[in-house]
mmCIF file as Biopython writes it, N, C-alpha, C and O atoms, coordinates in Angstrom:
data_model
#
loop_
_atom_site.group_PDB
_atom_site.id
_atom_site.type_symbol
_atom_site.label_atom_id
_atom_site.label_alt_id
_atom_site.label_comp_id
_atom_site.label_asym_id
_atom_site.label_entity_id
_atom_site.label_seq_id
_atom_site.pdbx_PDB_ins_code
_atom_site.Cartn_x
_atom_site.Cartn_y
_atom_site.Cartn_z
_atom_site.occupancy
_atom_site.B_iso_or_equiv
_atom_site.auth_seq_id
_atom_site.auth_asym_id
_atom_site.pdbx_PDB_model_num
ATOM 1   N N  . MET A ? 1  ? 11.710 -15.876 -10.134 1.0 0.0 1  A 1 
ATOM 2   C CA . MET A ? 1  ? 11.200 -15.159 -8.938  1.0 0.0 1  A 1 
ATOM 3   C C  . MET A ? 1  ? 10.993 -15.927 -7.887  1.0 0.0 1  A 1 
ATOM 4   O O  . MET A ? 1  ? 10.314 -16.952 -7.934  1.0 0.0 1  A 1 
ATOM 5   N N  . SER A ? 2  ? 11.597 -15.465 -6.802  1.0 0.0 2  A 1 
ATOM 6   C CA . SER A ? 2  ? 10.749 -16.243 -5.328  1.0 0.0 2  A 1 
ATOM 7   C C  . SER A ? 2  ? 9.895  -14.961 -4.644  1.0 0.0 2  A 1 
ATOM 8   O O  . SER A ? 2  ? 10.236 -13.798 -4.428  1.0 0.0 2  A 1 
ATOM 9   N N  . LYS A ? 3  ? 8.591  -15.708 -4.389  1.0 0.0 3  A 1 
ATOM 10  C CA . LYS A ? 3  ? 7.521  -14.483 -3.425  1.0 0.0 3  A 1 
ATOM 11  C C  . LYS A ? 3  ? 7.837  -15.000 -1.928  1.0 0.0 3  A 1 
ATOM 12  O O  . LYS A ? 3  ? 7.817  -16.171 -1.551  1.0 0.0 3  A 1 
ATOM 13  N N  . SER A ? 4  ? 8.164  -13.729 -1.082  1.0 0.0 4  A 1 
ATOM 14  C CA . SER A ? 4  ? 8.230  -13.875 0.315   1.0 0.0 4  A 1 
ATOM 15  C C  . SER A ? 4  ? 6.842  -13.496 0.755   1.0 0.0 4  A 1 
ATOM 16  O O  . SER A ? 4  ? 6.103  -12.562 0.444   1.0 0.0 4  A 1 
ATOM 17  N N  . TYR A ? 5  ? 6.637  -15.225 2.152   1.0 0.0 5  A 1 
ATOM 18  C CA . TYR A ? 5  ? 5.287  -14.995 2.914   1.0 0.0 5  A 1 
ATOM 19  C C  . TYR A ? 5  ? 5.802  -13.787 3.992   1.0 0.0 5  A 1 
ATOM 20  O O  . TYR A ? 5  ? 6.783  -13.840 4.734   1.0 0.0 5  A 1 
ATOM 21  N N  . ILE A ? 6  ? 4.733  -12.580 3.824   1.0 0.0 6  A 1 
ATOM 22  C CA . ILE A ? 6  ? 4.289  -11.480 4.975   1.0 0.0 6  A 1 
ATOM 23  C C  . ILE A ? 6  ? 3.549  -12.037 6.206   1.0 0.0 6  A 1 
ATOM 24  O O  . ILE A ? 6  ? 2.431  -12.432 5.875   1.0 0.0 6  A 1 
ATOM 25  N N  . SER A ? 7  ? 3.756  -12.167 7.256   1.0 0.0 7  A 1 
ATOM 26  C CA . SER A ? 7  ? 2.626  -12.394 7.688   1.0 0.0 7  A 1 
ATOM 27  C C  . SER A ? 7  ? 1.231  -11.150 7.580   1.0 0.0 7  A 1 
ATOM 28  O O  . SER A ? 7  ? 1.211  -10.064 7.001   1.0 0.0 7  A 1 
ATOM 29  N N  . THR A ? 8  ? 0.254  -11.791 8.323   1.0 0.0 8  A 1 
ATOM 30  C CA . THR A ? 8  ? -0.473 -10.919 8.848   1.0 0.0 8  A 1 
ATOM 31  C C  . THR A ? 8  ? -0.135 -9.796  9.700   1.0 0.0 8  A 1 
ATOM 32  O O  . THR A ? 8  ? -0.447 -8.685  9.272   1.0 0.0 8  A 1 
ATOM 33  N N  . LYS A ? 9  ? 0.578  -9.892  11.082  1.0 0.0 9  A 1 
ATOM 34  C CA . LYS A ? 9  ? 0.880  -9.035  12.136  1.0 0.0 9  A 1 
ATOM 35  C C  . LYS A ? 9  ? 1.909  -7.925  11.524  1.0 0.0 9  A 1 
ATOM 36  O O  . LYS A ? 9  ? 1.929  -6.702  11.664  1.0 0.0 9  A 1 
ATOM 37  N N  . ILE A ? 10 ? 2.770  -8.825  10.782  1.0 0.0 10 A 1 
ATOM 38  C CA . ILE A ? 10 ? 3.965  -7.341  9.614   1.0 0.0 10 A 1 
ATOM 39  C C  . ILE A ? 10 ? 2.902  -6.395  9.206   1.0 0.0 10 A 1 
ATOM 40  O O  . ILE A ? 10 ? 2.337  -5.456  9.767   1.0 0.0 10 A 1 
ATOM 41  N N  . ARG A ? 11 ? 2.823  -6.914  8.130   1.0 0.0 11 A 1 
ATOM 42  C CA . ARG A ? 11 ? 1.415  -6.222  7.673   1.0 0.0 11 A 1 
ATOM 43  C C  . ARG A ? 11 ? 0.283  -5.241  8.464   1.0 0.0 11 A 1 
ATOM 44  O O  . ARG A ? 11 ? -0.004 -4.127  8.026   1.0 0.0 11 A 1 
ATOM 45  N N  . LYS A ? 12 ? -0.192 -5.690  9.430   1.0 0.0 12 A 1 
ATOM 46  C CA . LYS A ? 12 ? -1.275 -4.732  10.068  1.0 0.0 12 A 1 
ATOM 47  C C  . LYS A ? 12 ? -0.048 -3.286  10.599  1.0 0.0 12 A 1 
ATOM 48  O O  . LYS A ? 12 ? -0.299 -2.082  10.543  1.0 0.0 12 A 1 
ATOM 49  N N  . LEU A ? 13 ? 1.511  -4.080  11.182  1.0 0.0 13 A 1 
ATOM 50  C CA . LEU A ? 13 ? 2.523  -3.110  11.914  1.0 0.0 13 A 1 
ATOM 51  C C  . LEU A ? 13 ? 2.572  -2.068  11.420  1.0 0.0 13 A 1 
ATOM 52  O O  . LEU A ? 13 ? 2.572  -0.928  11.884  1.0 0.0 13 A 1 
ATOM 53  N N  . VAL A ? 14 ? 2.666  -2.953  9.229   1.0 0.0 14 A 1 
ATOM 54  C CA . VAL A ? 14 ? 3.693  -1.564  8.686   1.0 0.0 14 A 1 
ATOM 55  C C  . VAL A ? 14 ? 1.846  -0.728  8.262   1.0 0.0 14 A 1 
ATOM 56  O O  . VAL A ? 14 ? 1.675  0.471   8.483   1.0 0.0 14 A 1 
ATOM 57  N N  . SER A ? 15 ? 1.090  -1.312  7.873   1.0 0.0 15 A 1 
ATOM 58  C CA . SER A ? 15 ? -0.215 0.196   7.969   1.0 0.0 15 A 1 
ATOM 59  C C  . SER A ? 15 ? -0.497 0.226   8.512   1.0 0.0 15 A 1 
ATOM 60  O O  . SER A ? 15 ? -1.659 0.292   8.111   1.0 0.0 15 A 1 
ATOM 61  N N  . ASP A ? 16 ? -0.591 0.267   10.014  1.0 0.0 16 A 1 
ATOM 62  C CA . ASP A ? 16 ? -0.336 1.408   11.002  1.0 0.0 16 A 1 
ATOM 63  C C  . ASP A ? 16 ? 0.359  2.550   11.105  1.0 0.0 16 A 1 
ATOM 64  O O  . ASP A ? 16 ? -0.134 3.643   10.828  1.0 0.0 16 A 1 
ATOM 65  N N  . ARG A ? 17 ? 1.102  2.446   11.358  1.0 0.0 17 A 1 
ATOM 66  C CA . ARG A ? 17 ? 2.395  2.729   11.241  1.0 0.0 17 A 1 
ATOM 67  C C  . ARG A ? 17 ? 2.506  3.920   10.494  1.0 0.0 17 A 1 
ATOM 68  O O  . ARG A ? 17 ? 2.811  5.031   10.925  1.0 0.0 17 A 1 
ATOM 69  N N  . ALA A ? 18 ? 2.101  3.438   8.774   1.0 0.0 18 A 1 
ATOM 70  C CA . ALA A ? 18 ? 1.165  4.632   7.808   1.0 0.0 18 A 1 
ATOM 71  C C  . ALA A ? 18 ? 0.423  4.596   7.304   1.0 0.0 18 A 1 
ATOM 72  O O  . ALA A ? 18 ? 0.292  4.624   6.080   1.0 0.0 18 A 1 
ATOM 73  N N  . GLN A ? 19 ? -0.447 4.505   8.271   1.0 0.0 19 A 1 
ATOM 74  C CA . GLN A ? 19 ? -1.463 5.262   8.368   1.0 0.0 19 A 1 
ATOM 75  C C  . GLN A ? 19 ? -2.472 5.172   7.254   1.0 0.0 19 A 1 
ATOM 76  O O  . GLN A ? 19 ? -3.335 5.945   6.839   1.0 0.0 19 A 1 
ATOM 77  N N  . ASN A ? 20 ? -2.038 3.865   6.882   1.0 0.0 20 A 1 
ATOM 78  C CA . ASN A ? 20 ? -2.815 3.274   5.528   1.0 0.0 20 A 1 
ATOM 79  C C  . ASN A ? 20 ? -2.386 4.553   4.284   1.0 0.0 20 A 1 
ATOM 80  O O  . ASN A ? 20 ? -3.158 5.162   3.543   1.0 0.0 20 A 1 
ATOM 81  N N  . CYS A ? 21 ? -1.360 4.631   4.360   1.0 0.0 21 A 1 
ATOM 82  C CA . CYS A ? 21 ? -1.070 5.075   3.197   1.0 0.0 21 A 1 
ATOM 83  C C  . CYS A ? 21 ? 0.642  4.592   2.520   1.0 0.0 21 A 1 
ATOM 84  O O  . CYS A ? 21 ? 1.630  4.147   3.104   1.0 0.0 21 A 1 
ATOM 85  N N  . CYS A ? 22 ? 0.436  4.872   1.308   1.0 0.0 22 A 1 
ATOM 86  C CA . CYS A ? 22 ? 1.396  4.204   1.185   1.0 0.0 22 A 1 
ATOM 87  C C  . CYS A ? 22 ? 2.713  5.212   1.546   1.0 0.0 22 A 1 
ATOM 88  O O  . CYS A ? 22 ? 2.769  6.441   1.499   1.0 0.0 22 A 1 
ATOM 89  N N  . GLU A ? 23 ? 3.694  4.277   1.902   1.0 0.0 23 A 1 
ATOM 90  C CA . GLU A ? 23 ? 5.007  4.803   2.581   1.0 0.0 23 A 1 
ATOM 91  C C  . GLU A ? 23 ? 6.313  6.121   1.242   1.0 0.0 23 A 1 
ATOM 92  O O  . GLU A ? 23 ? 7.130  7.013   1.471   1.0 0.0 23 A 1 
ATOM 93  N N  . TYR A ? 24 ? 5.880  5.591   0.238   1.0 0.0 24 A 1 
ATOM 94  C CA . TYR A ? 24 ? 6.270  6.347   -1.167  1.0 0.0 24 A 1 
ATOM 95  C C  . TYR A ? 24 ? 5.768  7.373   -0.807  1.0 0.0 24 A 1 
ATOM 96  O O  . TYR A ? 24 ? 6.066  8.238   0.017   1.0 0.0 24 A 1 
ATOM 97  N N  . CYS A ? 25 ? 4.770  7.175   -1.667  1.0 0.0 25 A 1 
ATOM 98  C CA . CYS A ? 25 ? 4.232  8.192   -2.596  1.0 0.0 25 A 1 
ATOM 99  C C  . CYS A ? 25 ? 2.753  8.831   -2.019  1.0 0.0 25 A 1 
ATOM 100 O O  . CYS A ? 25 ? 1.791  9.207   -2.689  1.0 0.0 25 A 1 
ATOM 101 N N  . LEU A ? 26 ? 2.965  8.815   -0.132  1.0 0.0 26 A 1 
ATOM 102 C CA . LEU A ? 26 ? 1.400  9.370   0.934   1.0 0.0 26 A 1 
ATOM 103 C C  . LEU A ? 26 ? 0.776  8.604   0.155   1.0 0.0 26 A 1 
ATOM 104 O O  . LEU A ? 26 ? 1.247  7.512   0.473   1.0 0.0 26 A 1 
ATOM 105 N N  . ILE A ? 27 ? 0.052  8.418   -0.635  1.0 0.0 27 A 1 
ATOM 106 C CA . ILE A ? 27 ? -1.898 8.140   -1.412  1.0 0.0 27 A 1 
ATOM 107 C C  . ILE A ? 27 ? -2.039 6.952   -0.683  1.0 0.0 27 A 1 
ATOM 108 O O  . ILE A ? 27 ? -1.440 5.879   -0.619  1.0 0.0 27 A 1 
ATOM 109 N N  . PRO A ? 28 ? -3.494 7.724   0.109   1.0 0.0 28 A 1 
ATOM 110 C CA . PRO A ? 28 ? -4.316 6.522   1.363   1.0 0.0 28 A 1 
ATOM 111 C C  . PRO A ? 28 ? -4.588 5.653   0.557   1.0 0.0 28 A 1 
ATOM 112 O O  . PRO A ? 28 ? -5.194 5.841   -0.498  1.0 0.0 28 A 1 
ATOM 113 N N  . GLU A ? 29 ? -4.021 4.239   1.109   1.0 0.0 29 A 1 
ATOM 114 C CA . GLU A ? 29 ? -4.626 2.816   0.783   1.0 0.0 29 A 1 
ATOM 115 C C  . GLU A ? 29 ? -6.157 2.957   -0.488  1.0 0.0 29 A 1 
ATOM 116 O O  . GLU A ? 29 ? -6.218 2.390   -1.578  1.0 0.0 29 A 1 
ATOM 117 N N  . SER A ? 30 ? -7.150 3.819   0.090   1.0 0.0 30 A 1 
ATOM 118 C CA . SER A ? 30 ? -7.623 4.221   -0.397  1.0 0.0 30 A 1 
ATOM 119 C C  . SER A ? 30 ? -8.341 4.417   -1.468  1.0 0.0 30 A 1 
ATOM 120 O O  . SER A ? 30 ? -9.545 4.239   -1.653  1.0 0.0 30 A 1 
ATOM 121 N N  . ARG A ? 31 ? -7.457 4.824   -2.211  1.0 0.0 31 A 1 
ATOM 122 C CA . ARG A ? 31 ? -6.948 6.029   -3.278  1.0 0.0 31 A 1 
ATOM 123 C C  . ARG A ? 31 ? -6.205 6.034   -4.684  1.0 0.0 31 A 1 
ATOM 124 O O  . ARG A ? 31 ? -6.136 6.793   -5.652  1.0 0.0 31 A 1 
ATOM 125 N N  . GLN A ? 32 ? -5.380 4.077   -4.081  1.0 0.0 32 A 1 
ATOM 126 C CA . GLN A ? 32 ? -4.297 4.611   -5.098  1.0 0.0 32 A 1 
ATOM 127 C C  . GLN A ? 32 ? -4.379 3.835   -6.447  1.0 0.0 32 A 1 
ATOM 128 O O  . GLN A ? 32 ? -3.618 3.929   -7.410  1.0 0.0 32 A 1 
ATOM 129 N N  . PHE A ? 33 ? -5.729 2.865   -6.257  1.0 0.0 33 A 1 
ATOM 130 C CA . PHE A ? 33 ? -6.527 2.198   -7.135  1.0 0.0 33 A 1 
ATOM 131 C C  . PHE A ? 33 ? -7.039 3.268   -8.518  1.0 0.0 33 A 1 
ATOM 132 O O  . PHE A ? 33 ? -6.889 3.306   -9.740  1.0 0.0 33 A 1 
ATOM 133 N N  . LYS A ? 34 ? -7.754 4.099   -7.386  1.0 0.0 34 A 1 
ATOM 134 C CA . LYS A ? 34 ? -8.092 5.424   -8.580  1.0 0.0 34 A 1 
ATOM 135 C C  . LYS A ? 34 ? -7.120 6.134   -9.119  1.0 0.0 34 A 1 
ATOM 136 O O  . LYS A ? 34 ? -7.024 6.310   -10.334 1.0 0.0 34 A 1 
ATOM 137 N N  . PHE A ? 35 ? -6.155 6.696   -8.086  1.0 0.0 35 A 1 
ATOM 138 C CA . PHE A ? 35 ? -5.197 7.555   -8.980  1.0 0.0 35 A 1 
ATOM 139 C C  . PHE A ? 35 ? -4.303 6.669   -9.984  1.0 0.0 35 A 1 
ATOM 140 O O  . PHE A ? 35 ? -3.754 7.337   -10.860 1.0 0.0 35 A 1 
ATOM 141 N N  . LEU A ? 36 ? -4.055 5.266   -10.012 1.0 0.0 36 A 1 
ATOM 142 C CA . LEU A ? 36 ? -3.071 4.317   -10.508 1.0 0.0 36 A 1 
ATOM 143 C C  . LEU A ? 36 ? -3.453 4.482   -12.787 1.0 0.0 36 A 1 
ATOM 144 O O  . LEU A ? 36 ? -2.626 4.599   -13.692 1.0 0.0 36 A 1 
ATOM 145 N N  . ILE A ? 37 ? -5.820 4.366   -12.891 1.0 0.0 37 A 1 
ATOM 146 C CA . ILE A ? 37 ? -6.130 4.427   -13.271 1.0 0.0 37 A 1 
ATOM 147 C C  . ILE A ? 37 ? -6.275 5.424   -13.968 1.0 0.0 37 A 1 
ATOM 148 O O  . ILE A ? 37 ? -6.660 5.167   -15.109 1.0 0.0 37 A 1 
ATOM 149 N N  . SER A ? 38 ? -6.011 7.211   -13.575 1.0 0.0 38 A 1 
ATOM 150 C CA . SER A ? 38 ? -6.249 8.572   -14.391 1.0 0.0 38 A 1 
ATOM 151 C C  . SER A ? 38 ? -4.746 8.438   -14.357 1.0 0.0 38 A 1 
ATOM 152 O O  . SER A ? 38 ? -4.428 9.607   -14.575 1.0 0.0 38 A 1 
ATOM 153 N N  . LEU A ? 39 ? -3.451 7.675   -14.206 1.0 0.0 39 A 1 
ATOM 154 C CA . LEU A ? 39 ? -2.264 7.935   -15.172 1.0 0.0 39 A 1 
ATOM 155 C C  . LEU A ? 39 ? -2.858 6.951   -16.342 1.0 0.0 39 A 1 
ATOM 156 O O  . LEU A ? 39 ? -2.397 7.029   -17.481 1.0 0.0 39 A 1 
ATOM 157 N N  . LEU A ? 40 ? -3.462 6.412   -16.152 1.0 0.0 40 A 1 
ATOM 158 C CA . LEU A ? 40 ? -3.036 5.573   -17.818 1.0 0.0 40 A 1 
ATOM 159 C C  . LEU A ? 40 ? -4.141 5.950   -18.388 1.0 0.0 40 A 1 
ATOM 160 O O  . LEU A ? 40 ? -4.612 5.094   -19.137 1.0 0.0 40 A 1 
ATOM 161 N N  . ASN A ? 41 ? -4.837 7.109   -18.290 1.0 0.0 41 A 1 
ATOM 162 C CA . ASN A ? 41 ? -6.321 7.721   -19.296 1.0 0.0 41 A 1 
ATOM 163 C C  . ASN A ? 41 ? -5.613 9.038   -19.732 1.0 0.0 41 A 1 
ATOM 164 O O  . ASN A ? 41 ? -6.201 9.845   -20.452 1.0 0.0 41 A 1 
#
């Protein structure tokens, strides 16, 4: 499996566009880890 390099500029562009939310589930980036942990419990 190869790893793709994503530049800082592109990461920021995508993050800003999504307003720091996951574009798939719309959960704010700051809450994603807690949400995933709650699914495991």
